[in-house]
C-alpha positions as CSV (number, residue, x, y, z in Angstrom):
1,M,1.5,14.7,-30.5
2,I,0.0,12.4,-33.3
3,S,-0.1,14.4,-36.5
4,S,-1.6,11.9,-38.8
5,P,-5.2,10.8,-38.6
6,P,-5.3,8.2,-35.9
7,K,-6.9,4.8,-36.9
8,L,-7.2,1.5,-34.6
9,R,-5.5,-1.5,-36.2
10,E,-7.9,-3.7,-38.0
11,E,-7.4,-6.8,-36.2
12,L,-8.5,-5.3,-32.8
13,E,-11.4,-6.4,-30.8
14,V,-13.5,-4.0,-28.7
15,I,-15.4,-6.0,-26.0
16,R,-17.4,-5.4,-22.9
17,G,-15.6,-7.6,-20.2
18,M,-15.8,-8.0,-16.6
19,D,-18.3,-5.8,-14.8
20,D,-19.3,-4.5,-18.2
21,I,-15.9,-2.7,-18.6
22,P,-15.0,-1.7,-22.1
23,L,-11.8,-3.5,-23.2
24,I,-9.6,-3.7,-26.3
25,F,-8.2,-7.2,-27.3
26,D,-5.0,-7.3,-29.2
27,P,-4.8,-10.7,-30.8
28,V,-1.3,-10.1,-31.7
29,T,0.1,-9.9,-28.1
30,G,-3.0,-11.5,-26.5
31,N,-3.2,-8.5,-24.2
32,Y,-6.4,-6.9,-23.1
33,H,-6.3,-3.0,-22.6
34,R,-8.9,-1.5,-20.2
35,I,-10.5,1.9,-21.3
36,T,-13.2,4.1,-19.9
37,R,-16.7,4.2,-21.4
38,A,-16.0,7.8,-22.6
39,S,-12.8,6.6,-24.4
40,E,-15.1,3.8,-26.1
41,V,-17.0,6.5,-27.6
42,V,-13.9,8.1,-29.2
43,L,-12.7,4.6,-30.4
44,T,-15.7,4.6,-32.9
45,Y,-14.4,7.8,-34.5
46,L,-10.7,6.7,-34.9
47,D,-11.3,5.4,-38.6
48,G,-8.4,7.2,-40.3
49,T,-10.3,10.0,-41.6
50,R,-10.1,12.7,-38.7
51,T,-6.9,14.3,-37.5
52,R,-6.7,15.1,-33.7
53,D,-7.8,18.7,-34.3
54,D,-10.7,17.4,-36.2
55,L,-11.7,15.1,-33.3
56,V,-11.6,18.0,-31.0
57,D,-13.7,20.2,-33.2
58,F,-16.1,17.2,-33.8
59,F,-16.9,16.6,-30.2
60,A,-17.2,20.4,-29.6
61,S,-19.7,20.9,-32.3
62,H,-21.8,17.9,-30.9
63,G,-21.7,19.4,-27.5
64,R,-19.5,16.8,-25.9
65,S,-16.5,18.9,-24.9
66,G,-14.4,21.8,-26.3
67,S,-12.3,22.4,-23.1
68,E,-8.8,22.5,-22.8
69,A,-9.1,19.7,-20.2
70,F,-10.9,17.3,-23.0
71,T,-8.0,18.1,-25.3
72,R,-5.4,17.1,-22.8
73,Q,-7.5,13.9,-22.3
74,L,-7.6,13.2,-25.7
75,D,-4.0,13.6,-26.3
76,S,-3.1,11.4,-23.4
77,F,-5.6,8.6,-24.7
78,L,-4.2,8.8,-28.2
79,A,-0.5,8.7,-26.9
80,S,-1.4,5.7,-24.6
81,L,-3.0,3.8,-27.6
82,E,0.1,4.6,-29.9
83,K,2.4,3.6,-27.0
84,S,0.6,0.3,-26.7
85,G,0.8,-0.4,-30.5
86,L,-2.9,-0.2,-31.1
87,L,-3.0,2.4,-33.8
88,E,-2.0,1.9,-37.4
89,G,1.4,2.7,-37.9
90,S,2.6,2.5,-34.3
91,Q,4.9,-0.3,-33.4
92,P,3.1,-3.1,-31.5
93,P,4.9,-4.9,-28.6
94,E,6.6,-8.1,-29.5
95,K,4.4,-11.3,-29.5
96,P,5.4,-13.9,-26.9
97,G,5.0,-16.4,-29.9
98,G,5.4,-20.1,-29.1
99,N,8.0,-19.8,-26.6
100,R,7.5,-22.2,-23.7
101,V,9.6,-20.2,-21.3
102,R,8.6,-16.8,-20.3
103,T,9.2,-14.3,-17.6
104,S,6.9,-11.8,-16.3
105,M,5.8,-10.2,-12.9
106,L,8.6,-12.0,-10.9
107,M,7.3,-15.2,-12.2
108,P,9.4,-17.2,-14.7
109,R,7.0,-19.8,-16.4
110,I,7.2,-22.9,-18.3
111,V,4.2,-23.8,-20.4
112,L,3.6,-27.6,-20.6
113,T,0.6,-27.8,-22.7
114,K,-2.2,-25.8,-24.4
115,S,-4.4,-28.6,-25.4
116,L,-6.2,-28.8,-22.1
117,P,-9.3,-26.6,-23.6
118,T,-9.6,-29.4,-26.3
119,V,-9.7,-32.3,-23.8
120,L,-12.2,-30.5,-21.4
121,E,-14.7,-29.2,-23.8
122,P,-16.8,-32.5,-23.9
123,V,-16.9,-32.4,-20.0
124,A,-17.8,-28.7,-20.1
125,R,-20.5,-29.0,-22.5
126,L,-22.3,-31.7,-20.3
127,L,-21.9,-29.5,-17.1
128,R,-23.3,-26.3,-19.0
129,A,-26.6,-28.3,-19.2
130,A,-27.0,-28.3,-15.3
131,P,-28.2,-25.3,-13.5
132,A,-25.0,-23.3,-12.5
133,R,-26.4,-22.4,-9.0
134,L,-26.8,-26.2,-8.4
135,L,-23.4,-27.1,-9.6
136,V,-21.9,-24.4,-7.3
137,S,-23.9,-25.4,-4.3
138,V,-23.0,-28.9,-4.5
139,A,-19.2,-28.1,-5.1
140,V,-19.2,-25.7,-2.2
141,L,-21.0,-28.2,0.2
142,A,-18.7,-31.2,-1.0
143,A,-15.5,-28.8,-0.3
144,L,-16.8,-28.0,3.1
145,V,-17.6,-31.5,4.1
146,G,-14.2,-32.5,2.7
147,Y,-12.2,-30.1,4.5
148,A,-13.8,-30.8,7.7
149,T,-13.5,-34.5,7.4
150,G,-9.8,-34.3,6.3
151,F,-8.5,-32.0,8.9
152,H,-10.5,-33.5,11.7
153,T,-8.8,-36.7,10.8
154,L,-5.4,-34.9,10.5
155,F,-5.6,-33.6,14.1
156,T,-7.4,-36.4,15.8
157,A,-6.9,-39.7,14.3
158,T,-3.4,-39.8,12.7
159,P,0.1,-40.7,14.1
160,S,2.5,-38.0,15.0
161,L,5.3,-36.9,13.0
162,Q,8.0,-38.7,14.9
163,Q,6.0,-42.0,14.1
164,L,5.7,-41.5,10.5
165,A,7.8,-43.7,8.1
166,G,10.3,-41.7,5.8
167,P,9.2,-43.3,2.4
168,A,5.9,-42.1,2.9
169,F,6.9,-38.7,2.6
170,L,8.4,-39.3,-1.0
171,V,5.1,-40.9,-2.0
172,A,3.0,-38.1,-0.6
173,T,4.9,-35.8,-2.4
174,G,4.0,-37.6,-5.7
175,V,0.5,-37.8,-4.7
176,M,0.3,-34.0,-3.8
177,L,1.9,-33.1,-7.3
178,F,-0.9,-35.0,-9.1
179,L,-3.5,-33.2,-6.6
180,V,-2.0,-29.9,-7.7
181,L,-2.6,-31.0,-11.4
182,L,-6.1,-31.6,-10.5
183,H,-6.4,-28.3,-8.7
184,E,-5.2,-26.4,-11.9
185,T,-7.6,-28.7,-14.0
186,A,-10.6,-27.6,-12.0
187,H,-9.8,-24.0,-12.9
188,A,-9.5,-24.9,-16.5
189,L,-12.7,-26.7,-16.5
190,V,-14.6,-23.8,-15.1
191,A,-13.1,-21.5,-17.5
192,Q,-14.0,-23.9,-20.3
193,M,-17.5,-23.7,-18.8
194,L,-17.7,-20.1,-18.9
195,R,-16.3,-19.9,-22.5
196,A,-13.2,-18.4,-21.5
197,P,-10.6,-21.3,-22.1
198,I,-7.4,-21.1,-20.5
199,R,-4.2,-20.3,-22.7
200,G,-1.8,-23.0,-21.1
201,L,-1.0,-25.2,-18.3
202,G,2.5,-24.9,-16.7
203,V,4.8,-24.6,-13.9
204,A,6.4,-21.2,-12.5
205,L,8.9,-20.1,-10.0
206,L,6.8,-17.5,-7.8
207,F,9.5,-14.5,-6.8
208,Y,11.9,-16.8,-8.4
209,F,12.1,-19.3,-5.5
210,M,8.7,-20.8,-4.9
211,P,7.5,-23.3,-7.3
212,V,3.9,-23.4,-8.3
213,A,1.6,-24.9,-10.9
214,Y,-0.5,-22.5,-12.9
215,V,-3.1,-22.1,-15.8
216,D,-3.1,-19.0,-17.8
217,R,-6.6,-17.5,-17.1
218,T,-5.9,-14.1,-19.0
219,D,-9.1,-14.6,-21.1
220,A,-11.3,-14.5,-17.8
221,Y,-11.4,-10.8,-18.5
222,R,-14.2,-11.8,-20.9
223,V,-16.2,-13.2,-18.1
224,R,-18.8,-10.3,-17.4
225,A,-20.3,-11.6,-14.3
226,R,-18.5,-11.2,-11.0
227,S,-20.0,-14.6,-9.7
228,G,-18.5,-16.5,-12.6
229,R,-15.0,-15.0,-11.8
230,V,-15.4,-15.8,-8.3
231,V,-16.3,-19.3,-8.9
232,L,-13.5,-19.5,-11.5
233,A,-10.9,-18.3,-8.8
234,L,-12.1,-20.7,-6.2
235,A,-12.6,-23.8,-8.4
236,G,-9.1,-25.1,-7.3
237,I,-9.7,-24.6,-3.7
238,L,-13.2,-26.4,-3.9
239,S,-11.5,-29.3,-5.8
240,D,-8.8,-29.6,-3.1
241,G,-11.5,-29.9,-0.5
242,V,-13.2,-32.9,-2.1
243,F,-9.8,-34.7,-2.3
244,C,-8.9,-33.6,1.4
245,G,-12.2,-35.5,2.4
246,L,-11.2,-38.6,0.4
247,T,-7.5,-38.6,1.8
248,G,-9.1,-38.3,5.4
249,V,-11.2,-41.3,4.6
250,V,-8.2,-43.3,3.7
251,A,-6.3,-42.2,6.6
252,T,-9.0,-43.1,9.0
253,H,-9.7,-46.7,7.4
254,S,-5.9,-47.7,7.0
255,T,-2.9,-48.5,8.8
256,G,0.8,-48.5,8.3
257,F,2.4,-47.2,5.1
258,V,-0.8,-46.2,3.5
259,Q,-1.9,-44.2,6.6
260,H,1.4,-42.5,6.7
261,T,1.3,-41.3,3.4
262,A,-2.4,-39.9,3.6
263,T,-1.2,-38.2,6.9
264,F,1.5,-36.4,5.0
265,V,-0.8,-35.6,2.1
266,L,-3.3,-34.1,4.5
267,G,-0.6,-31.9,6.2
268,M,0.4,-30.7,2.8
269,Q,-3.2,-30.1,1.9
270,L,-3.4,-28.1,4.9
271,L,-0.4,-25.9,4.0
272,M,-1.8,-25.6,0.4
273,L,-5.2,-24.2,1.6
274,I,-3.3,-21.5,3.8
275,V,-1.2,-20.5,0.8
276,N,-4.1,-20.5,-1.5
277,L,-6.3,-18.3,0.8
278,N,-3.4,-15.8,1.6
279,P,-4.5,-12.3,0.3
280,L,-0.8,-11.3,0.7
281,M,0.3,-13.3,-2.4
282,P,-1.4,-13.7,-5.9
283,S,-3.4,-16.5,-4.6
284,D,-6.8,-18.0,-5.5
285,G,-8.1,-16.1,-2.4
286,Y,-6.6,-12.8,-3.5
287,T,-8.1,-13.3,-7.1
288,A,-11.6,-14.1,-5.5
289,L,-11.5,-11.2,-3.4
290,E,-10.7,-9.0,-6.5
291,A,-13.4,-10.5,-8.6
292,A,-15.9,-10.0,-5.7
293,S,-15.0,-6.4,-5.1
294,G,-14.7,-5.5,-8.8
295,R,-11.2,-4.2,-8.1
296,T,-8.3,-5.2,-10.5
297,N,-4.5,-5.4,-10.0
298,A,-4.4,-4.2,-6.5
299,R,-1.1,-5.8,-5.9
300,G,0.4,-4.1,-9.1
301,R,-1.0,-0.8,-8.0
302,A,0.4,-1.3,-4.6
303,F,3.8,-2.3,-5.9
304,A,3.8,0.9,-8.5
305,L,3.3,3.1,-5.7
306,L,5.9,1.7,-3.6
307,R,8.4,1.8,-6.5
308,G,7.5,5.5,-7.2
309,I,7.9,6.5,-3.6
310,L,11.3,4.6,-3.1
311,K,12.6,5.8,-6.4
312,R,11.2,9.3,-6.3
313,Q,9.8,8.9,-9.6
314,P,6.5,10.4,-11.0
315,L,3.5,8.1,-10.4
316,P,1.7,6.4,-13.3
317,P,-1.3,8.5,-14.6
318,H,-3.9,6.0,-13.1
319,L,-2.3,6.5,-9.6
320,E,-1.7,10.3,-9.8
321,N,-5.4,11.1,-8.4
322,L,-5.6,8.7,-5.5
323,T,-6.9,9.8,-2.3
324,T,-4.8,10.0,0.7
325,R,-6.6,7.1,2.3
326,A,-6.5,4.8,-0.7
327,R,-2.7,5.7,-1.3
328,A,-2.1,4.9,2.4
329,A,-4.0,1.6,2.1
330,Y,-2.1,0.6,-0.9
331,V,1.3,1.4,0.8
332,V,0.4,-0.6,3.6
333,Y,-0.9,-3.5,1.6
334,G,2.4,-3.5,-0.5
335,L,4.6,-3.4,2.6
336,F,2.8,-6.4,4.4
337,S,3.1,-8.4,1.0
338,V,6.7,-7.7,0.7
339,G,7.3,-8.7,4.6
340,Y,5.3,-11.8,4.0
341,V,7.4,-12.8,1.1
342,C,10.6,-12.1,3.0
343,F,9.2,-14.3,5.9
344,L,8.2,-17.1,3.5
345,A,11.6,-17.1,2.0
346,F,13.2,-17.3,5.2
347,S,10.9,-20.3,6.4
348,M,11.6,-22.1,3.4
349,I,15.3,-21.9,4.0
350,R,14.8,-22.9,7.5
351,A,12.8,-25.9,6.3
352,V,15.5,-27.2,4.1
353,P,17.4,-29.4,6.7
354,V,14.0,-30.9,8.0
355,S,13.4,-31.8,4.2
356,I,16.6,-33.4,3.6
357,H,16.1,-35.2,6.9
358,L,12.7,-36.7,5.6
359,A,14.2,-37.4,2.2
360,L,17.4,-39.3,3.7
361,S,15.1,-41.4,6.1
362,A,13.0,-42.2,3.1
363,V,16.0,-44.0,1.4
364,G,17.2,-45.4,4.7
365,R,20.1,-43.1,5.6
């Protein structure tokens, strides 16, 4: 139990973020801490002049609550603030600092640059002047037409895999890396338009074996409207659709090496779309579903529940009161996600010989 009068650290920022949910932002760690609206009221009295008992008496005298249940809730809330390092005198978690290599959530990451917001701000400023609905409508229409054009070309007007030249695979891989960069830049541009700029652009190893590019969109918690967060999540997919259409046009109006390269790129774009829409992974599609439904960290809850069940450990407080139906849904989702990751790892291992064959054929061996 906290004996000294609790006081929030001076530099903390209490804001209303996504779906008007109260959040505490810690500028030292860069983390956001979600709290309830009732807890937000308590925060205003954590000024270092009242002890825990004073707070209980204060709320009881004002008709808020004087019950034993409220006292337990207050103790739990103060303990969580202290554990998170949000109270004066508590030890805040170590700040990640300027390290370019980080590891969290089974995803080692390397930050390549943090200057993208500065580069994109002039473009974002121009786009903010246009009606948001018009921009989104144009982007969605362009993406749908692009995907339809590109994939129709892939399945009806391109050579078979046996006819494709090996060197085109290497060139297509390079082109695809550039398109992935544009995919992430699209996320960054929308984030900039929403005034929640990304913290960095980098590469990561998802589950330690799958290389992916990423932008750190942590500050998207500040975007209050669901529609804005959905567009932010889908920005990369919409960008991919436009370039898929352009690639399809190139494949249709070219022959030989250029057509072979465009065909490989279209195949890679199809694979990337499937991955990006997969709700069993921390994909853009999964993030969009979370944003649209107002739920957050469903994967984290599912894996925390599975871990607690397998290790026979007490569940975290936010999972203790789940209904049987909700708990079953999280368990099923977690099991499907684990199974899919295992299948994906197995498929990638099986694909190694094919990739080696294509690489060797590209260099004439």
